[in-house]
C-alpha positions as CSV (number, residue, x, y, z in Angstrom):
1,M,-22.3,14.3,-3.4
2,N,-23.9,10.8,-4.7
3,Y,-23.0,8.3,-2.3
4,T,-24.9,5.3,-4.1
5,N,-23.5,5.8,-7.7
6,P,-19.7,6.3,-8.6
7,A,-20.9,8.0,-11.8
8,N,-18.1,10.7,-11.6
9,I,-15.4,8.4,-10.7
10,A,-12.9,7.0,-13.0
11,V,-9.8,4.5,-12.5
12,I,-6.9,4.4,-14.9
13,A,-4.4,1.6,-14.5
14,C,-0.8,2.0,-15.8
15,P,0.6,-1.3,-17.0
16,G,2.5,-2.0,-13.7
17,G,-0.6,-1.5,-11.3
18,E,-3.4,-3.0,-13.2
19,V,-3.8,-6.2,-10.9
20,F,-4.0,-4.0,-7.8
21,A,-6.3,-1.5,-9.5
22,D,-8.6,-4.4,-10.3
23,E,-8.8,-5.8,-6.9
24,V,-9.4,-2.3,-5.3
25,I,-12.1,-1.7,-7.9
26,A,-13.9,-5.0,-6.9
27,H,-13.8,-3.4,-3.2
28,L,-15.1,0.0,-4.5
29,K,-18.1,-1.7,-6.1
30,K,-19.0,-3.5,-2.9
31,L,-18.7,-0.3,-1.1
32,Y,-21.2,1.5,-3.3
33,R,-23.7,-1.3,-3.5
34,H,-23.5,-1.4,0.4
35,N,-23.9,2.4,0.6
36,S,-26.9,2.0,-2.0
37,D,-28.5,-0.8,0.1
38,R,-28.2,1.1,3.3
39,M,-29.6,4.2,2.2
40,A,-32.6,2.4,0.5
41,A,-33.3,0.6,3.8
42,D,-32.9,3.8,5.7
43,I,-35.3,5.8,3.5
44,A,-37.8,2.6,3.6
45,R,-37.7,2.7,7.2
46,R,-38.1,6.4,7.5
47,Y,-41.1,6.8,5.1
48,S,-42.7,3.3,5.7
49,L,-41.9,2.2,2.0
50,N,-41.0,-1.1,0.3
51,V,-37.3,-1.4,0.3
52,N,-37.2,-3.0,-3.3
53,K,-39.4,0.1,-4.5
54,V,-36.9,2.4,-3.0
55,I,-33.9,0.6,-4.7
56,E,-35.8,0.8,-8.0
57,Q,-36.4,4.6,-7.7
58,I,-32.7,5.3,-6.6
59,C,-31.5,3.3,-9.8
60,F,-34.0,5.0,-11.9
61,I,-32.9,8.4,-10.7
62,N,-29.0,7.5,-11.1
63,E,-29.7,6.2,-14.6
64,I,-31.4,9.6,-15.6
65,T,-28.8,11.8,-13.8
66,Y,-25.7,10.0,-14.9
67,P,-26.7,7.9,-18.2
68,G,-24.1,5.3,-19.0
69,S,-22.6,5.0,-15.6
70,R,-24.3,1.8,-14.8
71,R,-25.1,-1.3,-16.8
72,Y,-27.8,-3.8,-16.0
73,S,-27.9,-7.7,-16.5
74,G,-31.4,-9.0,-17.5
75,K,-33.8,-8.2,-14.7
76,S,-31.3,-7.7,-12.0
77,K,-31.9,-4.8,-9.9
78,N,-28.2,-4.8,-8.9
79,P,-26.0,-2.9,-11.5
80,C,-22.6,-3.7,-12.7
81,L,-20.8,-0.4,-11.9
82,K,-18.6,0.6,-14.5
83,I,-15.4,2.6,-12.7
84,K,-12.3,1.3,-14.7
85,S,-11.6,3.4,-18.0
86,S,-10.2,1.9,-21.0
87,V,-6.7,3.2,-22.0
88,K,-4.2,2.1,-24.7
89,F,-0.6,2.0,-23.8
90,S,2.1,2.0,-26.6
91,R,5.8,1.5,-26.2
92,F,8.0,2.7,-29.2
93,P,11.2,0.9,-30.3
94,N,13.2,3.9,-28.8
95,G,11.6,3.5,-25.5
96,E,8.9,6.3,-25.5
97,V,5.7,5.4,-24.1
98,K,2.2,6.9,-25.0
99,A,-1.1,6.6,-23.1
100,E,-4.2,7.2,-25.0
101,I,-7.6,7.2,-23.1
102,L,-10.3,5.5,-25.1
103,E,-13.4,6.8,-23.5
104,S,-14.6,10.3,-22.1
105,I,-13.4,11.2,-18.4
106,R,-14.2,14.9,-18.8
107,G,-15.3,16.3,-15.5
108,K,-14.5,13.1,-13.7
109,D,-12.5,12.4,-10.5
110,V,-9.7,10.2,-11.9
111,Y,-7.5,7.7,-9.8
112,I,-4.4,6.7,-11.6
113,F,-2.7,3.4,-10.3
114,Q,0.9,2.7,-10.9
115,D,3.3,0.4,-9.2
116,I,6.8,1.7,-9.7
117,E,8.7,-1.1,-8.0
118,N,6.9,-3.8,-10.2
119,H,9.7,-5.6,-12.0
120,C,7.6,-8.4,-13.5
121,P,7.0,-8.3,-17.4
122,V,4.2,-6.2,-18.6
123,C,2.6,-5.9,-21.9
124,F,1.8,-2.9,-24.2
125,S,-0.5,-2.7,-26.9
126,G,0.5,-4.4,-30.2
127,S,3.1,-6.5,-28.3
128,E,2.6,-10.2,-27.0
129,R,6.0,-10.2,-25.3
130,G,6.1,-8.7,-21.7
131,K,8.7,-6.0,-21.0
132,V,10.4,-5.6,-17.6
133,L,10.3,-1.9,-16.7
134,T,12.7,-0.1,-14.5
135,L,11.4,2.4,-11.9
136,N,12.2,5.3,-14.2
137,D,10.2,3.7,-17.0
138,H,7.2,3.2,-14.6
139,L,7.5,6.7,-13.6
140,M,7.7,8.1,-17.2
141,T,4.4,6.0,-17.8
142,L,2.8,7.7,-15.1
143,F,3.9,11.1,-16.3
144,V,2.4,10.5,-19.8
145,T,-0.8,9.0,-18.2
146,I,-1.3,12.1,-15.9
147,D,-0.7,14.4,-18.9
148,A,-3.2,12.3,-21.1
149,A,-5.8,12.6,-18.2
150,Q,-5.5,16.4,-18.0
151,H,-5.8,16.8,-21.7
152,A,-8.8,14.6,-21.5
153,G,-10.7,17.1,-19.0
154,A,-10.4,15.3,-16.0
155,Q,-11.7,17.3,-13.1
156,R,-9.3,16.2,-10.4
157,I,-6.5,13.6,-10.6
158,T,-5.2,11.5,-7.8
159,L,-2.3,9.2,-8.0
160,V,-2.4,5.7,-6.2
161,I,1.2,4.7,-6.0
162,P,2.0,2.3,-3.0
163,T,5.8,3.0,-3.1
164,Y,6.3,6.8,-3.5
165,P,9.3,7.3,-6.1
166,Y,12.7,8.4,-4.7
167,S,11.5,8.7,-1.1
168,R,14.9,8.0,0.2
169,Q,16.3,11.1,-1.4
170,H,14.4,13.5,1.0
171,K,17.3,15.4,2.5
172,V,20.6,16.9,1.5
173,K,24.1,16.3,2.9
174,G,26.2,17.9,0.2
175,R,25.9,18.7,-3.5
176,E,22.7,16.5,-4.3
177,G,19.4,17.1,-5.0
178,L,16.0,16.7,-3.2
179,T,14.8,14.3,-5.6
180,A,11.6,13.2,-3.5
181,S,10.6,16.6,-3.2
182,R,11.1,17.4,-7.0
183,I,9.0,14.5,-7.9
184,G,6.2,15.9,-5.8
185,K,6.5,19.2,-7.6
186,M,6.5,17.5,-10.9
187,F,3.1,15.9,-10.0
188,E,1.8,19.2,-8.8
189,S,2.8,20.9,-12.2
190,L,0.9,18.2,-14.0
191,G,-2.1,19.0,-12.0
192,V,-2.2,16.3,-9.4
193,S,-4.2,17.0,-6.3
194,H,-3.7,14.1,-4.1
195,V,-1.3,11.1,-3.7
196,I,-2.2,7.9,-2.0
197,T,0.6,6.1,-0.9
198,L,1.9,3.3,1.8
199,D,4.3,4.3,4.5
200,I,6.2,6.9,3.1
201,H,9.8,6.9,3.8
202,S,10.0,10.5,5.6
203,R,7.2,12.7,6.5
204,D,9.4,15.8,5.4
205,I,8.5,15.0,1.9
206,V,4.9,16.3,2.4
207,N,6.3,19.7,3.5
208,S,7.5,20.2,0.0
209,F,4.1,20.3,-1.7
210,N,2.3,23.6,-2.2
211,K,-1.3,22.4,-2.6
212,M,-1.2,18.8,-3.2
213,R,-2.4,16.5,-0.5
214,L,-0.6,13.2,0.6
215,E,-2.8,10.4,2.2
216,N,-0.2,8.1,3.9
217,L,-1.7,4.9,4.6
218,H,-0.1,2.0,6.8
219,A,-0.7,-1.5,7.2
220,S,-0.4,-1.6,10.8
221,Y,-3.8,-3.0,11.7
222,Q,-3.1,-6.1,9.1
223,I,0.5,-6.5,10.5
224,I,-0.9,-6.6,14.1
225,R,-3.5,-9.0,13.2
226,A,-0.6,-11.3,11.7
227,V,1.3,-11.1,14.8
228,I,-1.8,-12.0,17.0
229,D,-2.3,-15.0,14.7
230,M,1.2,-16.4,15.6
231,D,-0.2,-18.4,18.5
232,G,1.0,-17.2,21.9
233,I,3.7,-14.8,20.5
234,L,2.4,-11.9,22.5
235,D,2.4,-13.9,25.8
236,D,6.1,-14.3,25.4
237,D,8.4,-11.5,27.0
238,F,7.9,-9.1,24.3
239,V,9.9,-5.8,23.3
240,V,9.5,-3.6,20.2
241,V,12.8,-2.4,18.8
242,S,13.1,0.4,16.4
243,P,15.9,-0.4,14.0
244,D,17.2,3.2,13.7
245,T,16.3,6.7,15.0
246,G,14.2,7.3,11.7
247,A,11.9,4.5,12.6
248,V,11.3,5.5,16.1
249,D,7.7,7.0,15.7
250,R,6.6,4.0,13.7
251,N,7.7,1.5,16.3
252,K,6.5,3.8,19.1
253,F,3.1,3.4,17.7
254,Y,3.3,-0.4,17.8
255,A,4.9,-0.5,21.3
256,S,2.0,1.8,22.5
257,A,-0.8,-0.3,20.6
258,L,0.6,-3.6,21.8
259,K,1.4,-2.1,25.3
260,K,5.3,-3.4,25.1
261,P,8.6,-1.8,26.0
262,L,10.5,0.2,23.4
263,A,14.2,-0.3,22.8
264,L,16.3,1.4,20.0
265,L,19.1,0.4,17.8
266,Y,21.5,3.4,17.2
267,K,23.4,3.1,13.9
268,E,26.6,5.2,12.9
269,R,27.1,5.5,9.2
270,D,30.1,6.2,7.1
271,Y,28.6,8.6,4.2
272,S,31.7,8.1,2.3
273,K,30.5,4.7,1.4
274,I,27.7,3.5,-0.6
275,S,25.6,0.4,0.2
276,K,26.3,-2.0,-2.7
277,S,24.7,-5.2,-1.0
278,A,23.5,-6.7,2.1
279,S,27.2,-7.6,3.1
280,E,28.8,-4.2,1.6
281,N,27.0,-1.3,3.7
282,N,27.8,2.1,5.0
283,I,27.2,1.1,8.6
284,S,30.1,1.5,10.9
285,Q,28.8,0.8,14.2
286,I,25.4,-0.2,15.7
287,R,24.8,0.2,19.5
288,L,21.5,-1.1,21.5
289,L,19.9,1.1,23.8
290,G,17.5,-1.3,25.8
291,N,17.2,-4.8,27.1
292,V,16.2,-7.7,24.7
293,K,17.8,-10.6,26.7
294,D,15.5,-13.6,26.4
295,K,12.9,-11.6,24.6
296,T,10.9,-12.0,21.6
297,V,11.7,-8.7,19.4
298,F,9.5,-7.1,17.0
299,M,11.0,-4.5,14.7
300,A,9.1,-2.3,12.0
301,D,10.5,-0.4,9.1
302,D,9.3,1.2,5.9
303,M,11.6,-0.2,3.3
304,L,14.3,-2.7,2.9
305,G,16.8,-2.4,0.0
306,T,19.8,-4.5,0.2
307,G,18.8,-5.7,3.7
308,G,22.3,-5.3,5.0
309,T,21.2,-2.8,7.7
310,L,18.5,-5.2,9.0
311,L,20.9,-8.0,9.0
312,K,23.4,-6.2,10.9
313,G,20.7,-5.1,13.5
314,M,19.6,-8.8,13.8
315,K,23.0,-9.8,14.7
316,I,23.3,-7.3,17.3
317,L,20.1,-8.3,18.8
318,K,21.2,-12.0,18.9
319,E,24.5,-11.2,20.4
320,N,22.3,-9.3,23.2
321,G,20.4,-12.4,23.9
322,A,17.2,-12.0,21.7
323,R,15.3,-15.0,21.5
324,K,13.4,-14.6,18.5
325,I,13.3,-11.6,15.9
326,I,10.1,-10.8,14.0
327,C,10.4,-8.0,11.4
328,A,7.7,-6.1,9.5
329,I,8.5,-4.4,6.5
330,S,6.0,-2.3,4.5
331,L,8.1,-2.1,1.4
332,P,10.4,-5.0,1.0
333,L,12.4,-4.3,-2.1
334,F,15.0,-6.9,-1.6
335,S,17.6,-5.2,-3.9
336,G,20.7,-7.0,-5.3
337,D,21.5,-10.1,-3.5
338,A,19.4,-9.6,-0.7
339,V,17.1,-12.7,-1.0
340,A,19.9,-14.9,-1.1
341,C,21.5,-13.2,2.1
342,F,18.3,-13.5,3.9
343,D,18.1,-17.1,2.9
344,E,21.4,-17.7,4.5
345,A,20.5,-15.8,7.6
346,Y,17.4,-17.8,8.0
347,R,19.3,-21.0,7.8
348,E,21.5,-19.8,10.5
349,G,18.6,-19.0,12.7
350,L,18.9,-15.3,12.7
351,F,15.4,-14.4,12.5
352,Y,11.9,-16.0,13.3
353,R,9.4,-14.4,10.8
354,I,9.5,-11.8,8.2
355,I,6.1,-10.0,7.8
356,G,6.2,-8.1,4.5
357,T,3.5,-6.3,2.4
358,N,3.4,-7.3,-1.4
359,A,3.2,-3.7,-2.3
360,V,6.4,-4.8,-4.2
361,Y,6.5,-7.7,-6.7
362,H,9.0,-10.3,-6.1
363,E,9.5,-12.9,-9.0
364,D,12.7,-14.0,-7.6
365,L,11.2,-15.4,-4.4
366,L,9.2,-17.9,-6.3
367,K,12.5,-19.6,-7.4
368,F,13.0,-20.5,-3.6
369,D,11.3,-23.5,-1.9
370,Y,9.8,-23.1,1.7
371,R,11.0,-26.4,2.7
372,E,14.6,-25.4,2.4
373,G,13.9,-22.6,5.0
374,L,13.9,-19.3,3.2
375,F,11.3,-18.0,5.8
376,Y,8.9,-19.9,8.0
377,R,6.2,-17.3,7.2
378,I,5.8,-14.1,4.9
379,I,2.8,-12.2,5.7
380,G,1.9,-9.9,2.5
381,T,-0.7,-7.6,1.4
382,N,-2.2,-7.7,-2.2
383,A,-1.0,-4.2,-3.3
384,V,0.8,-6.1,-6.1
385,Y,-0.1,-9.4,-7.7
386,H,1.2,-12.6,-5.8
387,E,-0.9,-15.4,-7.0
388,D,1.7,-18.0,-7.2
389,L,2.9,-17.2,-3.5
390,L,-0.4,-18.3,-2.3
391,K,0.5,-22.0,-3.3
392,F,3.1,-22.1,-0.7
393,D,2.3,-22.9,3.0
394,W,4.6,-20.4,4.5
395,Y,2.9,-17.3,2.8
396,I,0.0,-15.6,4.4
397,K,-1.9,-13.0,2.4
398,V,-3.0,-9.9,4.2
399,N,-5.5,-7.9,1.9
400,I,-4.9,-3.9,1.9
401,S,-6.9,-3.1,-1.2
402,G,-10.1,-2.7,1.1
403,L,-8.1,0.0,2.9
404,F,-7.2,1.8,-0.3
405,A,-10.7,1.4,-1.7
406,N,-12.1,3.1,1.5
407,V,-9.7,6.0,1.2
408,I,-10.6,6.4,-2.6
409,S,-14.3,6.3,-1.8
410,R,-14.2,9.0,1.0
411,L,-11.8,11.3,-1.1
412,H,-14.4,10.9,-3.9
413,Q,-17.2,11.8,-1.4
414,N,-15.1,14.5,0.0
415,S,-15.5,12.8,3.5
416,S,-13.1,12.5,6.4
417,V,-10.4,9.8,6.0
418,S,-9.1,10.3,9.7
419,S,-10.3,7.1,11.0
420,L,-8.4,5.3,8.3
421,L,-5.2,7.2,8.7
422,D,-5.2,6.9,12.4
423,N,-6.5,3.2,13.2
424,R,-5.7,3.1,16.8
425,G,-9.3,2.6,17.8
426,I,-9.8,-0.6,15.9
427,I,-6.4,-1.9,17.0
428,N,-7.2,-1.5,20.6
429,R,-10.5,-3.2,20.1
430,L,-8.7,-6.0,18.2
431,L,-6.2,-6.4,21.2
432,A,-9.0,-6.1,23.6
433,G,-10.7,-9.4,22.0
434,V,-13.4,-7.6,20.4
435,K,-14.2,-9.5,17.1
436,E,-14.0,-7.0,14.2
437,P,-16.0,-7.6,11.1
438,A,-14.1,-9.7,8.4
439,A,-11.3,-7.6,6.8
440,Q,-12.3,-4.3,8.5
441,H,-10.9,-2.0,6.2
442,E,-12.8,-3.7,3.2
443,L,-16.3,-2.4,4.7
444,P,-17.6,1.0,4.8
445,F,-16.9,3.1,7.7
446,Q,-19.4,5.5,9.5
447,Q,-18.8,8.9,8.2
448,N,-17.2,11.2,10.7
449,E,-17.5,14.9,11.2
450,G,-14.5,17.0,10.7
451,E,-11.0,16.1,9.6
């Protein structure tokens, strides 16, 4: 496997995931340039050669072996790596979508990016007006893109989808389908070999796959860095609280990493009711197991829908004497009137901070002014575009595109991804006060032996 030239890699960005794909590609280029420079320096040192001559020879060999995979600008020895493939997406008046790949990807390792929760307008070929797509629209666009890649002769197809579709439909309680499992089997039937996602709702989903691999990433390192940046917050009387039994493992990880006690909110649900909004949900009773009196509470969950569950949990914690409440949400969907309900809750002093990734686009959040107290700080990743949010003082950008780029690079090289999926080592060094390189997950890791 060639570590210095991504000749056999191709990235296809669906309309909903194009911006995130571009940011990940930028990190991929840095990775390959770094690998090339490191290899050249190692060879030059080993054989007592001039490093510039070695770089020139590596570029020459790559150009001969993989013609057209690199483009040179003038006399520069640093090539402009071509990773993204051109695709034409068309949408017909009846709603049908077509993906047409405009260049050869035969025999390539293809990575298809899509954000199924992106509800900002996206443009298709031949149309200047943006179209707001539903989750099912994005999913169908993904299906036709996979099919196009298969017919174009892709050697291997990997999906990069920060939000796994229908992940909350992972278990059966009556006459209902296992839709999360069915989606995975549909991906498999289309020839997908890997799925890269962020903090999947249930690990049970993986058990439904026959051969397809799922790489479940999480932003725990970035979230913990954000918590540390809140001056003195970890010096307080601090407790980690799991918002429900399903999130125990996730919050146990944070409690173990931060070396703090763990408590639990136990919820009883009335499944004859459907959660319609933050105020109308199916939770009948919540009980607290543990002590939060006069403590700073940290809760982590994978997904926030209407937000009613979280708001009820916050009220119980406040009634039990919690001083500050910090919530970390990997996929903050904010469905229905959730934004308005959380705005009101903040005005009432119900919570202190919300740490959320921007794996989901929130156009409605831009309508609120931080001076009126929507949130004190929102810390998000760049899995989906949030340029306008950076203009506000209360928004702190947490970048996870480097993490995705590292995983893609390692999968492309058939290398181990263990140190990226289990990042307790760098978290421990971070908490011990060891200064990590800037944006640790944006830099290459040493290759590990074994999986």
